[in-house]
Structures are given as structure tokens and as C-alpha cells.
C-alpha positions in Angstrom: 13.2 -1.4 60.3 9.9 -1.8 60.7 9.8 -5.4 59.8 12.6 -6.3 61.9 11.1 -4.6 65.2 7.9 -6.3 64.6 9.8 -9.9 64.3 11.3 -9.0 67.5 8.3 -7.7 69.4 5.8 -10.1 67.8 7.6 -13.2 66.1 7.6 -14.6 62.3 4.0 -16.1 62.5 2.2 -12.0 63.4 5.2 -10.5 60.8 4.1 -13.0 58.0 0.4 -12.4 58.5 0.8 -8.8 59.0 3.0 -8.4 55.9 0.7 -10.4 53.4 -2.4 -8.2 54.9 -0.4 -4.9 53.4 0.5 -6.5 50.2 -2.7 -7.6 49.6 -4.3 -4.0 50.5 -2.0 -2.3 48.1 -3.0 -4.5 45.7 -6.6 -3.9 46.0 -5.7 -0.4 46.2 -3.7 -0.3 42.8 -6.3 -2.5 41.1 -9.3 -0.4 42.0 -6.8 2.9 40.7 -6.4 0.8 37.5 -9.9 -0.1 37.4 -10.8 3.5 37.5 -8.6 4.5 34.6 -9.6 1.8 32.5 -13.1 2.7 32.7 -12.3 6.6 31.8 -10.2 5.2 29.1 -12.8 3.2 27.9 -15.4 6.0 27.9 -13.1 8.6 26.1 -12.1 5.9 23.5 -15.7 5.4 23.1 -16.5 9.4 22.7 -13.6 10.0 20.4 -13.3 6.6 18.3 -16.4 5.1 18.2 -18.5 7.6 18.4 -17.0 9.6 15.8 -17.1 6.2 13.8 -20.8 6.4 14.1 -21.5 9.6 13.0 -19.3 9.2 10.0 -21.3 5.7 9.2 -24.2 8.0 9.8 -23.6 10.4 7.2 -22.7 7.9 4.7 -26.1 6.4 5.2 -27.9 9.6 4.6 -25.6 10.3 1.8 -25.7 6.7 -0.5 -29.4 5.4 1.4 -30.3 2.9 3.7 -30.0 0.1 1.0 -26.1 1.4 0.8 -23.4 -1.2 2.3 -19.6 0.1 2.6 -16.7 -2.0 2.1 -13.1 -0.5 3.5 -10.1 -0.9 1.7 -7.3 0.9 3.9 -5.3 4.3 4.0 -3.2 3.3 1.1 -3.4 4.1 -2.5 -1.9 0.6 -3.3 -4.3 -1.3 -1.1 -6.9 0.2 -3.2 -5.8 -0.9 -6.1 -5.5 -4.5 -4.8 -8.7 -4.6 -3.2 -10.2 -3.2 -6.3 -9.4 -6.1 -8.5 -11.5 -8.3 -5.6 -14.6 -5.4 -5.4 -17.1 -7.0 -8.1 -16.8 -10.4 -6.7 -16.9 -9.8 -3.3 -19.8 -7.4 -3.3 -21.5 -10.4 -5.3 -21.1 -12.7 -2.0 -21.3 -10.4 0.7 -24.0 -7.8 -0.2 -25.5 -8.5 -3.5 -28.9 -6.6 -3.3 -27.0 -3.5 -2.0 -25.4 -0.2 -3.5 -22.2 -1.4 -2.6 -19.8 1.9 -2.0 -16.2 1.4 -2.1 -14.4 3.0 0.7 -10.8 4.4 0.2 -8.0 6.7 0.9 -8.2 10.3 -0.4 -9.3 11.4 -4.0 -6.6 10.0 -5.3 -7.8 6.6 -4.5 -11.3 7.6 -6.0 -9.7 8.0 -9.6 -8.1 4.2 -8.5 -11.5 3.1 -8.2 -12.5 4.7 -11.3 -10.1 3.1 -13.5 -11.9 -0.5 -12.5 -15.6 1.3 -13.6 -16.3 1.3 -9.5 -18.9 4.4 -9.7 -19.4 4.6 -6.2 -16.7 5.2 -3.6 -15.9 7.2 -0.6 -13.0 8.9 0.1 -11.8 8.6 3.4 -8.8 10.5 5.5 -6.6 8.2 7.7 -8.3 9.3 10.9 -11.8 8.0 9.4 -10.8 5.1 8.6 -9.6 4.9 12.0 -13.0 5.5 13.4 -14.9 3.7 11.3 -12.8 0.4 12.0 -13.2 1.3 15.7 -17.2 1.7 15.5 -17.3 -1.5 13.5 -15.4 -3.4 15.9 -17.3 -2.2 18.8 -20.7 -3.8 17.0 -21.8 -7.1 16.0 -21.1 -7.1 12.4 -25.0 -8.1 11.6 -25.7 -4.8 13.3 -23.9 -2.5 10.6 -23.7 -2.5 6.7 -20.0 -1.9 6.7 -17.2 -4.6 6.5 -13.4 -4.7 6.0 -11.7 -6.2 2.8 -8.7 -5.8 4.5 -7.3 -9.0 6.3 -5.0 -7.1 8.4 -5.3 -3.2 9.3 -3.5 -2.3 12.0 -6.3 -0.8 13.7 -7.3 -4.4 14.5 -6.2 -7.4 17.0 -6.6 -9.3 13.3 -3.1 -6.8 12.3 -1.1 -10.0 13.6 -1.9 -11.9 10.3 0.5 -9.4 8.7 3.5 -11.4 10.7 2.5 -14.5 8.8 3.1 -13.4 5.3 5.5 -15.9 3.5 3.7 -18.7 5.1 3.7 -21.4 2.1 4.4 -18.8 -0.3 1.7 -16.2 0.7 2.1 -12.9 0.0 0.1 -9.6 0.8 -1.9 -9.9 -2.8 -2.2 -13.8 -2.5 -3.3 -13.3 1.3 -6.0 -10.6 0.5 -7.5 -12.5 -2.2 -8.1 -15.5 -0.1 -9.2 -13.6 3.0 -12.6 -12.1 0.7 -12.9 -15.6 -0.8 -12.3 -14.3 -4.5 -10.8 -17.1 -7.5 -8.3 -16.5 -9.9 -11.0 -16.3 -12.6 -12.8 -13.6 -10.6 -10.2 -11.1 -10.2 -11.4 -7.8 -12.2 -8.8 -6.1 -14.6 -8.7 -2.4 -14.8 -10.4 -0.7 -17.7 -8.2 0.2 -20.9 -6.8 3.6 -20.3 -8.0 6.2 -22.1 -5.1 8.2 -22.9 -5.4 12.6 -23.0 -3.0 12.5 -26.0 -3.1 16.7 -25.9 -2.6 16.1 -22.2 0.9 13.9 -22.6 2.0 15.5 -26.0 2.2 18.8 -24.0 3.9 16.7 -21.4 6.5 15.6 -23.2 7.3 18.6 -25.2 7.2 21.0 -22.4 9.7 19.0 -20.6 12.1 17.7 -23.6 11.3 13.9 -22.9 12.0 11.4 -25.4 9.3 9.0 -26.3 10.6 5.4 -25.9 13.8 6.6 -24.2 12.6 8.5 -21.2 12.8 6.9 -17.7 10.9 8.3 -14.8 12.2 7.7 -11.4 9.7 7.2 -8.5 12.1 7.2 -5.3 9.3 8.2 -2.9 7.4 6.0 -0.7 5.5 5.5 2.9 6.1 2.0 3.4 9.4 1.0 2.2 12.3 2.7 3.0 14.2 5.4 1.0 17.3 4.5 -1.6 20.0 7.4 -0.6 19.9 10.2 -3.0 23.3 9.5 -4.0 22.3 6.5 -5.5 19.6 8.2 -8.1 22.0 10.6 -9.1 24.6 8.2 -10.4 21.5 6.4 -11.8 20.7 9.8 -13.4 24.1 10.7 -14.7 24.4 7.0 -16.2 21.3 7.3 -17.9 21.4 10.6 -19.2 25.2 9.2 -20.7 23.3 6.5 -22.7 20.7 9.1 -24.1 17.9 8.8 -22.1 15.6 11.7 -20.9 15.1 11.4 -17.1 12.6 12.4 -14.8 10.8 12.2 -11.5 7.8 11.7 -10.3 7.4 14.7 -7.8 4.1 16.2 -6.5 5.9 19.3 -4.5 8.4 20.5 -2.0 7.8 17.2 0.2 8.8 15.1 -2.7 11.3 17.0 -4.6 13.0 15.8 -8.1 16.2 13.6 -7.9 19.1 16.0 -8.9 19.4 16.9 -12.7 15.8 15.6 -13.7 13.0 17.3 -14.5 9.7 17.1 -12.2 6.7 15.7 -13.6 3.1 15.3 -12.3 0.0 13.6 -13.6 -3.0 12.0 -12.7 -3.1 8.2 -11.7 -5.8 7.8 -14.7 -3.1 9.0 -16.9 -0.1 7.2 -15.6 -0.5 3.9 -17.5 -0.6 6.0 -20.8 2.5 8.4 -19.7 4.6 5.2 -19.0 3.9 3.7 -21.7 4.8 6.3 -23.7 7.9 6.7 -21.8 9.1 3.5 -21.6 10.6 2.8 -18.4 9.9 3.3 -14.9 12.5 2.9 -11.7 11.4 3.5 -8.2 11.3 2.4 -4.8 8.3 -0.1 -4.2 4.6 1.7 -3.5 1.5 2.4 -4.2 2.6 4.3 -7.4 3.7 1.2 -8.8 0.7 -1.2 -7.8 -1.5 1.6 -10.0 0.7 1.5 -13.1 1.7 -2.7 -13.0 -0.5 -3.0 -16.1 1.7 -0.8 -18.2 3.4 -2.2 -21.2 6.9 -0.7 -20.4 10.1 -1.9 -18.4 9.3 -1.8 -14.5 11.9 -1.7 -11.7 11.0 -1.8 -8.2 13.8 -1.6 -5.6 13.7 -2.7 -2.0 16.0 -1.8 0.9 17.5 -4.7 2.1 17.5 -3.0 5.5 13.6 -2.3 6.0 11.7 -2.8 8.8 10.5 -6.2 9.9 6.9 -6.7 8.5 6.3 -10.1 8.6 8.3 -12.8 10.7 9.0 -15.5 7.8 9.8 -13.4 5.2 11.5 -10.1 3.4 9.9 -7.1 2.7 10.3 -8.0 -1.2 8.5 -11.3 -0.6 5.3 -9.6 0.8 5.0 -7.0 -2.1 6.9 -8.6 -5.1 5.4 -7.0 -8.1 6.3 -9.6 -10.5 4.6 -12.4 -8.0 2.1 -10.1 -7.4 0.6 -9.1 -10.8 2.9 -11.6 -13.5 3.3 -8.6 -15.6 6.4 -9.1 -18.5 9.2 -6.9 -18.1 8.6 -6.4 -14.3 11.9 -6.7 -12.0 12.0 -6.8 -8.3 15.8 -5.9 -6.9 17.1 -5.2 -3.2 19.5 -2.1 -2.8 22.2 -2.7 -0.3 25.2 -0.1 0.1 27.8 -2.8 -0.1 26.0 -3.9 -3.5 25.4 -0.7 -5.2 27.8 -0.5 -7.7 26.4 -4.0 -9.2 22.7 -2.8 -8.5 23.4 -0.2 -10.7 25.2 -2.2 -13.7 22.3 -4.7 -13.4 19.5 -1.7 -14.1 21.6 -0.3 -16.7 22.1 -3.6 -18.4 18.0 -4.1 -17.9 17.4 -0.8 -19.6 19.9 -1.1 -22.4 18.2 -4.7 -23.1 14.3 -3.6 -23.1 15.2 -0.8 -25.2 17.1 -2.4 -27.6 14.5 -5.5 -28.3 12.0 -2.7 -28.3 13.7 -1.2 -31.7 14.1 -4.6 -33.3 10.1 -5.2 -32.6 9.7 -1.6 -33.9 11.7 -2.1 -37.0 10.3 -5.4 -37.6 6.9 -4.5 -36.9 7.2 -1.9 -39.6 9.6 -3.7 -42.1 9.4 -7.7 -41.3 5.9 -8.2 -39.7 5.7 -11.7 -38.0 4.2 -14.6 -39.4 0.7 -15.8 -38.5 0.7 -17.4 -35.2 4.6 -16.6 -34.5 5.8 -14.3 -31.8 5.3 -10.9 -31.3 
């Protein structure tokens, strides 16, 4: 109504000019409010993230010395395993004369670091990772002895690179390798495992597990969506009908065992020896399967067809395919869909039966018919 009255009393030129002035004044007002809010937000972010990251960095320097250099992986055990393979070669290029320290997620990832002979590792929680990354981003990289081995961690603006996985066939492993500039021949393999035979023997006997005919289920993951519980129950039933003992990699109430299976827990450094004694591992794709990728056993990784979209160019299985990342024998990547559940169960059972039959024949041949020199093993 005010606009119409102004138009009648003063004409359209005056009304338009006054209207512009009011709009301009409101814009300036809101810009001032946004500016104040942004300044306050910047200040509090600096206090909560950057300064807190500095305090973590300061403590790191006090602990490991002024000549120390921190190389961050990511808050995930699987990532710690992946980047541990590049660690020594990357250190030789980035900080050859410094005391290199591997920043990993929790104490379990420290065990992963030890699996590669990395003596100096710093256990960090998720919040500490975030604060260190904010601290690192705030400063000129040349001012701090800290770097990220992860090419797209979501704390940083470069997280967009995650959506490019699948470009030219690149997956998480190959993109990580290219980011740190490590050649194929420079990749470090984990040290040979040291089985704790007393611990493993007790674990098998106490839970009545059959060496060579035990299936370890690993149904839990932080990144990949779960497979329905009913699927696991059906799989357990079919496996037991065929004489297999079945257990679940379980760490307590938050990850309970699959119904009618035995809960099993062991340290990461005994995961490979356990699986090589058990024979078979079937699980949702997770960091646990990175850690056990070198195990000489049947390994089946499951991916949900309806998983969240990590990349704009490929499915989760293309980003994290274990067979493409590690090129190990007897490793299979399978996709779960509710519509295809029956066929998937049969495919898994077929793989399990063929593998155990092959092992049985190879064992018999090894005892009674040694292979010819130079012949197939």
C-alpha cells in the first residue's frame, strides 16, 4: 500500500529511486550482520580447531623431539593399512633426515603400523585428527613438520577428489599411491606374521572350531552398508549343513555375533594367522579385510548394491575392490541385492566348497604325491 500511495503522490521516478535506496539499505544491513557472524564464527573455529590442533602438535613435538615429522593417515584402520604400504618410500622423499612418526587411528591402528615394522606411531582419535588437519590447513605447509598421506580426507577442500574415483580405472588404492608418488616396486608388504600358536590353539579348542573348515563372518563395517541379518542366518545354516564351524568377528554388544555362531575376538597381529588356520572369511567390505588381505585363505567381500554414492563415476565396489587393490589369490568381491540373495548364497557356497575341495586335494598331493620340481604348487 505504501508503494502505491508513493506512486500516486510522487510519481514513478521518485518511487523507483526510493525503492532502490530501501533495498540497498537492507542489503548493507544484512551484509553487516553476516560479516559479524562470519568474524565470530572464524574466531571460534580458530579457537576450537586450529589452536587445539596446535596444542596436539606441540605435545607431539615435545614427545618425539624437534627433528620429528608427523605423517597423517586417516581415522580408519583400513586406511592405516593402505598408507603403511607407502610409508617408508614416502618418508624417503618427504622427510628423509627427520624422525618420521605415523599418525594413525587408535591403538588398533598402532598394531597395524607394527605389522609393517613402523616403530614410531601416534594414536589419535577422530577429533584429534580433525583438529590437526585444521591446524595444518591454517598454516603454510613449510611452517610445520606435518603432512597428510590421504588425498581426499573430508576435513579438507580436496575431498572432492573422492568423487573422481573410477576415472581412468583408478580406485582408492591407486589414487592414494599416485598422490604420495610411490611406484609399484616401492610398495612395502607387511612383515611375515608371527603366530601365537598357544593362543590360537586355545581359541580353536575352546570354541570347537575345525581347522581348515571354519568360516569367520565379519558382518560389520563403518563405511559400507550392512547386509541384512536374515542373509547371515541363512548362510550360517547352509554352512553348518555342510559341516563347517562358523564364528563371528565380534567385539561385544555393539557388534554381536550372528545367530547360532560363536563370537571370536583376537588382536590384529593374529588376524592373518587365525584366518590361515580357519580357512575362510566372509564379510562386508571393511578395514578388517584390508588388514587380513595377505592371508592365504578364501576371502569373500560383500558390497551392498544400494550403498551411498561415494564417487560420481563408479560404485563402491570399484573404489574398494580388494581383488583390484591387493591382487591376492582366492579373493572375491560380490555385490548383495535383496532380489539376488538366493543366487548370491549359492555362489558363496559354491566358492567355499570348491576352495575346501581344492585344499583337500593339495594336502593329499603334498603328503602322498609331491609335485615335480618346477611344477604347479
